[in-house]
Structure formats: structure tokens, C-alpha cells
N, C-alpha and C positions, 0 to 999 in steps of 0.2 A: 705478362700476357702470353697465352699459348699462340703458336704460329697458326694453328687452325682458325683461331678467332680473327686474326689479322687478315686471313685469306677467305673469309666467309662470303664475301660479296663479289667475287670475280672467279672466272674459270682458270684452272691451273691443273698441272699433272705432277704428282710427286714422283720424281725419278729415283730418289733414294732417301733413307733416313725416315724419321717419324715427324708427323705434323703436330705431335703433342709436346714438342720441345718448347722450353720457355724462352721468351724473347724480351730483351731489355730495351732495344731501340731499333729503328729502321734507318739504315745508312746507304747513301748512294755515292759518297765520296770516300774512296779507299783509304785516304789519310786519316779518317775519323773512325775506322773500324776498331772495335774493342771486343773483348770476350763477351759472348752472349747476345751479340747483335745480328741482325739480318742484313746481308749485303745485296743490294739490288743492282744488277749489271745492266746499266742503261747504255744504249748506243747513241752517242751524240754526234754533232757535226765535226768535233775535233778529235775525240778519242772514243774507244770502245771499252766499256766497263768490264767486259769479259777478260781483258788483258790482266786485270788485277785480281783474278780469282786466287792465284797462289798466295798473294799478300793476305787476302781475306782468310784463307785457311790457316796461314801462319799466325795471324793475330787472334785466332780463336772464334771466328764467326760461327754462330749456331746454325745458320741456314744461309743458303745462297739462291737468289732468284735469277734464272737465266732465260734467254730467248731461244738459244740453240741447244738441242739435246746432246750433241757431241761434246759440249763443254763439260758435261758431268763426268767424263772419263778421267779427268785430272783431279777430281775431288774425292777425298777419302769417304768410305761408307758411313762413318759416324757423323758426317756433316749432312744435314738435310738439304736436298736440292729439289727445287720446284721449277718447272718450265711454264712460261706464260707466252702469250702472243705478243704482248707489249709490256716491257719492263717499266716504262714510264707510266703506263696506266696502272700497273700493279702498285707502283710506288704511291700513286695518288690514293688508291683504295686503302692500302696498308697504313698510310699516314693518317687518313681520316679515322680508321678504326683505333689506331694507337692513341690518339688524342680524344677519343670519345665522340667523334663526329660533331665537332663544334659548329661546322657550317649549317647544321640543321637547327641550331638554336639562334642563328643570327639572321638579320636582314642584310643582304649583300647587293651592291650595285657595281656593275663592271663598266668601265669606260675604255674605249679603244679608238684608234684613228691615226692619221698621219701627223697632225698638229693639234695642239690644244688639250691634250689629255690631262696634263698636270694642272693647268688652269681650271679645267672643268671639275676635277676632283676637289680642288680647294673651294670652288664656288659651292658645290653640293655640300661639302663639309661645313662651310660657313652657314648655309641656310639651315641645315639640321641642328647646328649648335645654337643658332638664334631661336630655334623652336624648342630649345631646352634639352636636346639630346647630347649625350656624350658619344663622340664619333671616332671610329678607327679609320685609318687611311693607309693604303699600301700602294707604293709607286716608286717613281724615280728617286724621290727624296728619302725612301726607306719606309718603315712602318711607324705609325703613330697611334697612340691611344690618348686622346685629349692632348695634353702638353708633353707627354712622354714620347721620346723619339728613339727608334731602333734602326740603325743603319742597315742598308740593303745593297747587294752588289748589282742586282738586275731590276729592270722595270717590272718584269713579271717573274717573281721568285718561283722556285720549284714547289711542287705541291706540298712537300714536307714542311718547308718554311711557312707556307700559307696556312697550313693546318695548325702549326705550332703557334703562330701569332693569333690565329682565330681562337685557339683554346684559351689564350689569355683574355681576349676580348669577350668571349662568351661568359666569363665569370662576372662581367659587368653588364651583360646584355647590350653590347655596343654595336650599333649599325656600322657596317664596313663599306667604305667607298674604295674600289679597286681601280688602279690604272694598269692596263694590260698592254703588252707589246704588239698584239696583232689580233685579227679576227679569230684565227684558230686558237690563240691563247685565251681569248675570251670565252669561246663556246665550249671547248673541250674540258677545261677544268670544272665548268659548272654543269653542263648537260651530260657529256659522255662519261665523266669521272664521278658522277654523283655528288659533285660539290655545287649544290643548287644555288643559282643566282636569282634574285628576285627582280632585278632590272638590269638592262643593258643600254649603253649610250654609245653612238658611233660619232666620233668627233672629227669633222673636216677631213674625210677621206678624199684622196685624189682619184682621178679617173681610172688609173691602172690598178688601184688597190681596192676599189669598191666592188667587192665580190658578193654574190649572195642571192639566193632565191629563198624567200620565206614561204613555207607551205602552210597548209591549214593547221597542222599540229605544232607550228612554231619552231620546227627544226630549221637550222640554217645550213644551206649547202653552199659550197664554194667552188669557184672556177676562175682562174686568173685571166681567162679570155673574155670575161664579161659577156657571157653567151648571148643573151638577148640584145644587149646594147650593140654589139658588133653587127649582128644581123640586121637589127632595126636601123642602125646608122647607114648601112649599105643601101637599104631600100629607100631611105629618106634623102639620099644625096640629090636626086633629080629635083626635089622641092627647093633646095638651095639654089640650083641652077635656074629654076623658074623665077625665083625671087630676085636674083641678081639681074637677070634679063629685064624684069619688069622695072627695077629701079632705074636702069639706064634708059629704058624706053620712056618712063615717066619724065625723067629729067630733060631728055632731048625734046620732047613734045611741049613741055612747059616753056622751055627756052625758045622754041620755034612758034609759040602761041597757037599750037594745033591741038587744043584740048579735046576737040571732037574725036580725035583718034584714040584717046585713052580708053573709051568704052569698048572699042573694037579690039584693042590689045588685051584688055581685061577679059573679054569674052573668049578670045583665042587661047589665052593661057589657061583660063578656067576649063575649057574643053580638054586641053592637054592634061591638066592636073587631074580631072575626073577620070579620064581614060586610063592614065597610069595608075591611079589609086585603085580602080577596079581590078586591073591586072595584078597589082602587088597583093591585094587581098586574096585573089584566087590562088596565086602561087604559094603564099604563106599558109592558106587554109589546107591546101593539098599536100604541101611539102614541108610544113613546119617542123615535123619530127626529124626528117632527113637533114634539114639545115641545122637543127640544134645538135645533131650528132657529129657535125664537123668540129664542135667545140666541147662536147661532153661525151664521156665514155658511155657506150651503149648500155652498160649495166645500170646506169643511173636513170632508170625509167621515170622516176618521179620528177627528177630535175628536168628531163626532156619534156615531160608533160607540162610542167610549169612554164618552161621557155616558150613552148608552142602557144599556151594560153595567153601569155603576155603579147606575143607577136600578133596573134589573131585579133585580140581585143584592140590593139593599137591600129592595125591595118584596116579594121572595119571603120575607122574614123580618119582615114588618110585624106578623104575629101575636105573635111574642115581644116586639116593641116595644110593642104595645098593652098587653100584660100588665105590662111593665116600668112603664109610666106608671100604669096602674090600681092595681096592688098597691103600688107605691112611694108614691103619693099617699094611698092608703087607710091605710097604716101611719103616714104622716106625720100624717094627720088624726086618727088615734087617739092621737097624742101621743108617738110613738116616732121622732123625727127621726133619731136616731143610726143606726137600721137603714137608713134611706133614704140617709144619707151613706155607710155601708159598701157599699151597693149601687153607689154611684158609684165607690168604690175598686175594686170587682170589675170594673166596666166599664173603668176606666183600665188595670187590669192586663191585661185581655184585649186592648185595643188595643195596648198595649206589646208583648205576646207576638206579635201578628200583625205589627207593624211591624218587630220585630227578628229574628224567626225566619222567617216565611212570605213577607213581601214580598221579601227578598233572594233567596229560592228561586224564587218564582213570579211576581214582578213585579207589574204593575198589577192583574191579576185578583185577586190576594191582597188588595191594598189595598181592593178593592171589598167584601170580606167582613169588614173590620175592625169596622164597626158591628154587623152581624148577630152576630158572635161575641161582641161586648161585651154585646148584649142577652140572648143565651142565658146567658152567665155570670151576669148580673144576676138573671135569672129563677131560676136554680138557687139563688141565695141568698135572693131575696125571698119565694118561696113558703114555705119552711121558716120564714123569719123571721115571715111573716104568721101562721102557725098558732101559733108561739111567743108572739107579741104577743097574739093572741086568747085563748089560754089564760091568759096572765098578767093580761089585763084582766078576764076572767071571774072569776078568783080574787080580784082586787082589789075588784071590785064586789060580790062575795058576802060579803065580810067585813063584820060589823056596824060601824056608825059609832060610835066611842067618844065619849061626851060626859062632861064633868066638871061636877060639881055644886059650886057655890060654897058 
């Protein structure tokens, strides 16, 4: 295959030599270079592929892909040198072209997360096999096509290995289930590198690793700071304080048999909650972009807009959130924890409804309303539950205490 054909789908600059040179293989490991191959100088966490350019020339590489133009000075004129912005990206495109773009002929599903990736891949593989499909799998255990097993060094192989294994699977039209090492590993090989994934699953991410804002065009943006969650959690801290205070207040007054005080305390905390909610909404409405920029680069305008949308949508419903915390903790303080737990079930049901019904229909804006809908559902349960608990407690306290005489 001609080098020009391998490089037809990404930007590059030919620093020397000819793009019509014949290429037998694409190599990124200097130990595997042979005559007629292209050596891609990738910069990794441990080593820099540019250090091995002399070895590539000595072993007869037809072409060398570099990221830095000054590296071409040590390469003879008869060897083609092309410069790219990202050698890793170039490797992905060249590998796909070398093997005939097998990913475009396959159904692929990517799974990533902190825990549960391998388990999830096997579950999906089993379901597809029960449906009569012959399934390929790539992950920690290596690559598989049906019962055939191919060992692998990494959870997420380099793009060359993925394309090579995909080319074998494409001959049998095998759906592929991929286990990937991280969110960046999931998205870049599929979206940015034209290795299109038909589905993605996020398995059990912990708080510090759940990154991402999904916009209308389904691109995924990442920020380790969890932009909107950090800002949102900061503004929600007072509601936890209101709830904790109400739990103590409720428990003390039930113990003192002063149930008439509960309505006064509920009213006072409600006023505080409403006042703070209005203030928080105004601040986030006016300063949402500026707050987002504490955690996101100013150049990421679309991310900032999505963060602000999330914050404003949530803060518009902070009043229901205030009453969720106040009433839930009051019921808990009165000794009826099961109702507080049931309110959590209502919240979970509401979030599930939004996630499965409205997000597929309306995208990211619907996801912004998942929490508000959950808070409203919880309030619809908690207020009747509070009056029921109050009535039950009054009846219990009004009953005479029975004593036994020895």
C-alpha cells in the first residue's frame, strides 16, 4: 500500500521524501521495525519514540512519522518523513487504512469504568451469544472470537492491535464488545480517531473519575474537577445543615412531648430554605459562566455553557430540594427512618424515569432536570408521610403509660 493512501484521512506535512513510497506495515515498537515499514514515533509516559529514529533508519524503514520537525535533520533524504500533530492519532488512522477500516464493518460496544468492566463485557457477550451471534471480545483477558483466545498485554490495546483484531472479526461479521481502560480511551479511539463505536457503557465510576458533559451532538467532554458537581455541592451544603438541625429539633420535641412546636420549626426552616434557594438561583443565573471558569478552561465555551445550564436548571428547583432535606430529616428525627428511606426510593425511580424516557428524547437538557424531578417526586411522598407520622406520634404520646404492680 502507498504511504499516501495510509495518510489520506488526517492532516500531515511531508518534510522529505515521497508519499508514493510502498509500505508493508505500520510499526510503533522500534524492536519490530523491518525493511519497508513505517515507524510512528509516539511520545509515551515512559519513553519517546523519537529516540529510536536512528534504529528505524538502520533497519530500513521506508517512512518515519514525527511530531517535531527538528527530528527530520537526523534522517537521510531517501527516507520519507512526515510531521503530524499527534503520532498516536496518526497511528490510529494509518492502522485503520492498512487493514481496510474493519471497524466500519462491525458493530462495536465499548465499556469503561472503575470496577465491573470485565464482568459487563462477559455479560453482554453471553447475551449476544444466546441470541445466536458469534461475538468478539477485547479486554483484560485478551482478545476473543468465539472460543478462540488471543492474549493481550493491556486492557486497552493500541489502535494497531485493535484494528488488526477487528480485521479478523470483520471476516466473520462478529459484533465486538470492548473493555477500555478509561473514559478518554473509550471516546478517542471511536470518535476522534474515526473508529466508530455503536454503543458505550460506563461501569461503576467513582466520584473523582466520573467526568463528562454530554452535549446535544453527543460529544463527551472531560474535566477531572467534576465542574458542575463541585459548584452544585458547594451551593447545596446549607440544605444538609438545615436537615441535620431539623432532625435534632424533631427528636428533642418528640422526646419532650412538645409536638406543637414542630410546625413552627418546620415553618422557620422552610422560610430559611426558600430565601437561600432564591439567593442561590440568582447567583448561579448571573454568575454561572464565571463559576464554571474556575474549573474549565475559558476556551471550552461549549462546556462552560453546559455547566451553566446544569446549574441554573438545578438551582431553579432548590426550593423543593430544601423541603426534601428539611422534611426527610424531621421524619427521621421523629423516629420513622423507613419513610425517609422510601423517599430515597421515589427519588431513584424519578431519576430512572428521566434517564430512560426523557434523556433519549431530549438529550442533555433533560439530564439537567433529573435531580429536580427526583426532588419533586420525593416531596410528593414526604409531606403526606410527615402528616401521617405526626398523627401517629400524637396518638402514641396521648395513650396512658401502662405500669405493672408487682
